[in-house]
N, C-alpha and C positions, 0 to 999 in steps of 0.2 A: 504494500500500500504506500503510495506516495503522499507525503505530507505537503499541503499547500498553505500559502500565507493566509487564506480565508478561513481555514479550519479553526474551530474553537479549541482552546486548550483542553477543555474537558473531553472533547471528542477525540483529540489526539491521544490523550492518556488512556481512554477506554479502548481505542482500536489498536494502539501500539504501546502497551504498558512499559516496554523497555525504554520508551522516550523519557520516562520520569528521571532516570539517572542523568540523561543528557541535559534536560531542562535544569535540574539542580546544579549541574556542573557550570552552567551559564549564569547561575545566581538567581534563577527563577524558582521561587518556592511555591509554584502554582499548584502543586498537588492538593493542598488542603484549602486553597483560596476560593472563596465563593465566586469571585470574579471570573474564575476559570471556566465557568459554565456559560458566560456571556461574552468573553473576550477572545478575539481572534489571535492567531499567532503573530500577525503583523502588529496589532494593537499592543500586545504584551511586549513585543520586542521594543517598540517605541517607548513605552512606559519605563522599561528597564534600561533604556539607552544602549540596546544591543544592535549589532549589524544583522539585519534580517537574513541576508544571503548566507552569512557564515552559520547562523543558527539552523537554517533550513538544510544546508549541506550536512551538518552534523546529524540532524534528525533523519535525513534520508540516506545516510551512508550505511 
């Protein structure tokens, strides 16, 4: 499954549980955050000041 920038964080975690480790490594404590159910990967990267392309590469590798 390819992760896209429009996917919600909660959706990514449900469909690809191994993504939790990667998100945490990038400093995103999204696993227990209520916003993860409404926030896209692109929005979360922006909030955390992360490079979206780098994050997506890590999640899709």
